[in-house]
C-alpha positions, 0 to 999 in steps of 0.5 A: 639359536639360529635362523635357518631356511626351511621349507614353509607348510601350508597347515598351520600347527602348534610346534614349529618344524618342517613340512607336512606331506600327505605322504612320507616324501615331502612335497616341494615348497617354498623356503622360509627363514625360521629360528631353530632350537639348534644352534647350526646345522652341524649340531643338527646333523650330530644328533641325526648321526647319534639318532640314526647313523651307523655309530648309533648306540645307548651312549650316543642315543643318551647324548641325542636325548640330552640335546633334544631336552635342551632344544626343548627349553630353548624354544618351549611350545615352538620346539618341532613336534617331531623332536618332541615325539622322537625324544619320548620314543628314544626314552622308552627304548633306553628304559627297555635296554636297561630292563625296566620293570614297568617297560609295558606302561612306559611303552604305552605312554611314550606311544600315546604321547608320540601320536598326540604330538604328531596329531598337535601340528594337524589343524583339524585334530579331533577324537573323531578325525583320528583316522584321517589325521594318520592318513594326512600324516602318512601313518598306517591305520593300525597306529591309531588302533594301538594308540586307542588301546594304550589310552583306553584299553583295559589290557595294554598290548604286549611288549614285543608289539610295542617295541616294533612299533616304536622302532617303526615310528622312529624309522618313520620319523627319520623319513618323514622329518629328520632326513628332509630337515637335514638335507634342506637346512642351511645356516644364516648369518643372524646379524645380517637378518633385517626386520621388516620394519628396518627394511621398509624404513630403509627403502622409503629414506632411500627413496627420499634422498635420491628425490632430494639429490635429483631435485638439488641438481636440477636447482642448481643447474637452474632446471626449476621447472618440469620443462627445464628438467625434461631437458637436463635429466634422462627420461627414467630420472625425469619421470621420478620427479615427475610422478613425485610432483604430480602425487604432491601437486609441486611446481618447481624444485624448491618446493620438491626440496622442502617437501622431501625434507618435510617427509624425511621428518615424518619418516623418522617420527614414525619409527620406534626410537629404540630401532638400533640401525635408524641413525646408520640408515639415515647417515647411510642414505645422506652419504649415498646422495652423489650430487649433494656430496660434491655440489659445493665444489661444483658450484664454488662460484656460486656457493649461496645457492648451494647453502640456501638449497641445502639449509633446510636438510641441515636444519632437519638433521639439527631437530632431529639430533643427527647433526653430530653423527653427520659430522663425524661421517663426513670426518671419516669419509674424508679420512677413508683412503678406500674412497675415491677422491671426489667423495673425500673432497666433498665430505671435506667440504660439508665437514668444513662448513659445519665446523664454521656453524659450530664456531658460529654457535659458540661465539653466539653463546659466549656473547648472549652469556656476556650479555646475560651477566651484564643484564640479567633482564635481558630476554631468554633466547632459544637456540633451537629457533635457529632450525626455523626460517624465522628467528627472534630479534635478539637471535638475529642480532647474535647472528650478525655480530657472530661475524659470519657471512649468512649467505655462505654459512649453513644456520642451524641450531641445537636439538630441542631434546638434547641441546649442547654446546659444539665443542670436541674433546682432545681425544677426538682431535688427536685421532684425527692426527693418524689418518691426516691427508690433504682432505682432513687437514682443512678438518683438523685446522677448524677443530683447533678453536673448538677443542676442550679444554682450550688448547693454548696459542702455542699448542695451536701453532703446533698443530697448524704446523703439523697440518702445513708440513702434511700438505707441503709433503703432499705437494712434494710427492711427485711421480718419477720422471719417467720421461726418456729420450734417445740420442745419437752420439759420435765415438773416437772410431767415428761410430755412432752409439744410441744413448737413451737418458733416464732423468740424471741416468744415461744408458748406452748400448754396447758398453762395458763396466770397465769403459762405463762412466759414472752415471752411465748404465751399460745394457751389455756388460761383459 
């Protein structure tokens, strides 16, 4: 089953199918996406050719009938009524060709079911409006009379009448349903279709991250109020910030950053946790923030402001359990050779900053365990409290003794739902060696103390040498010297020759191989 484009009818109906025209020619209508019982347009076209094409034969009709039965099994009551109506008529015709003894009753039953199927797609169907229904479908009135005789008459119509009527109805079905569908259907790539809730979440998250990026740029450049922002940002971006601040009664960019982080948390909580694309959409939103990605590099001399402004976002990621996904996304971006250098440098910066935090958390846990082993009465600590602005005295003491500069370090803790130790398997480290480059070298060096099982001093030294050698190779990679200059030299016969120098090579005019010295290339060799 695949999604397909078809024109949407105005009338409601029990069975999902094509348009409902007042005549046999469907009127133009808007397109929509539906899930069809056929796998693709090729399968539908094959059944159409077996039913109405030049190669139509009893064998092909049976193949078409088998496919229509499969379609009915796939979609049940949602199988198009026109397909079901076609199937009963084709089945009756095949029984007729096989010489069935009870063919009159078979045709009568098939014809009654045909009209019932087609009437079921009309919203106002009832016994007193069959003629109106037939008119709306584009069927002649004698079809209704014949249906009454087949259902309630004491004597069934002659076989010849039923046979011709069945052929007429099949031809009508071809014009009414099968041919318009064949010309209108087109395949859709089902994996690329997005649910409405996914699209809504993606738009909401994208808007919030865009606002965070704008507010971060203004905050780091000293434009904290609207008056200053109007001088820094173009009118379009300024209006976005102005509207956001107005609707939420915010005055400075710091309040904007905090509010955006809060709304991002609420947006995720509203979503179904089973939404498969939730994390991917969230990570993509972070990586689309242009200014955020390079903020640490642009403000290297005032890094404490960058850390302070982005602290809330990383604490939110930790609370949501996305911090590991964010780190891996930064690592992969730094290794991606198709990305621009600026984005790779920014990703390397943030990944390295996160590794410093991971190392800090490991040291804090190790110190706490040592204290707990020596004193079982020590108060329990909750490492999730690092995601809040206020923490306990014990946690503050561990943080101080972790040996980091808090003003230059991202401070975040564990996720309440899935606490973990921030260590990485050796396989993760080994996978980093293949795409190793100048942007990922700092990341690999930062990973070495966090690998489990722990690396020996010799192994750490070996990995460090590999990283240093990679950086040295990159430094030594210089473009070939394409600078050249021409000089005029005197010859024995007092004639001047132009000599062009390409690095260690010299190019002389009017020289031959027989007279060419080593390191000189003649332009006109004999």
